[in-house]
C-alpha positions as CSV (number, residue, x, y, z in Angstrom):
1,M,160.5,256.9,129.0
2,T,156.9,257.0,127.9
3,F,155.9,256.5,124.3
4,F,155.0,260.2,123.8
5,A,158.2,261.4,125.4
6,T,160.2,259.2,123.1
7,L,158.2,260.4,120.1
8,F,158.7,264.0,121.1
9,W,162.4,263.5,121.6
10,R,162.9,261.8,118.2
11,T,160.9,264.5,116.5
12,S,162.9,267.3,118.1
13,V,166.2,265.6,117.1
14,A,165.0,265.3,113.5
15,I,163.9,268.9,113.3
16,L,167.2,270.1,114.8
17,K,169.1,268.2,112.1
18,V,167.1,269.7,109.4
19,M,167.6,273.2,110.8
20,E,171.3,272.7,111.0
21,S,171.5,271.6,107.4
22,I,169.4,274.7,106.3
23,V,171.8,277.0,108.2
24,A,174.8,275.3,106.7
25,L,173.4,275.6,103.2
26,A,172.7,279.3,103.8
27,K,176.2,279.9,105.0
28,Q,177.6,278.2,101.9
29,Q,175.5,280.6,99.7
30,G,176.9,283.5,101.6
31,K,173.7,284.4,103.4
32,N,173.9,285.8,106.9
33,S,171.2,285.7,109.5
34,G,171.0,287.4,112.8
35,R,172.4,290.7,114.0
36,P,175.5,292.1,112.3
37,A,178.7,291.7,114.2
38,G,180.5,294.7,115.8
39,R,179.5,298.3,115.7
40,D,179.5,301.0,113.1
41,A,182.7,303.2,113.4
42,G,180.9,306.1,111.6
43,K,178.2,306.2,114.2
44,V,180.7,306.1,117.1
45,A,182.6,308.9,115.4
46,K,179.4,311.0,115.2
47,V,178.7,310.5,118.9
48,A,182.3,311.3,119.8
49,K,182.2,314.5,117.9
50,A,178.9,315.5,119.5
51,L,180.2,314.7,123.0
52,E,183.2,316.9,122.3
53,K,180.7,319.7,121.7
54,D,179.1,318.9,125.1
55,L,175.8,318.0,123.6
56,S,173.3,316.2,125.8
57,V,172.1,312.6,125.0
58,A,168.8,313.9,123.8
59,E,170.5,316.4,121.4
60,I,172.8,313.6,120.1
61,I,169.7,311.4,119.5
62,T,168.0,314.2,117.5
63,L,171.2,315.0,115.6
64,T,172.2,311.4,114.7
65,G,168.9,309.5,114.7
66,L,170.4,306.8,116.9
67,S,168.5,305.2,119.7
68,R,169.0,306.3,123.3
69,A,170.5,303.0,124.2
70,S,173.1,303.2,121.3
71,V,174.1,306.7,122.3
72,K,174.6,305.8,125.9
73,R,176.5,302.6,125.0
74,Y,178.8,304.5,122.6
75,R,179.3,307.2,125.3
76,L,180.3,304.6,127.9
77,E,182.7,302.9,125.4
78,L,184.3,306.2,124.6
79,A,184.6,307.2,128.3
80,T,186.3,303.9,129.2
81,A,188.5,303.6,126.1
82,P,192.2,303.8,126.8
């Protein structure tokens, strides 16, 4: 390994250790980073109710304020649910 490759590798490892300690400290303090887990049951219920009324995706978007992708994802989940 060349000198610069070794230097880069050691620096990367050091930065990774610092980042891991920062994330661990944040978790101890109860802070959460990233996207929330799961989905909102209330939003799914709104989409289900709108689908029962035979509303189109565009009408559901206007009614609920959800994104097109969310409405389509919820619609698919509801269609494939047992």
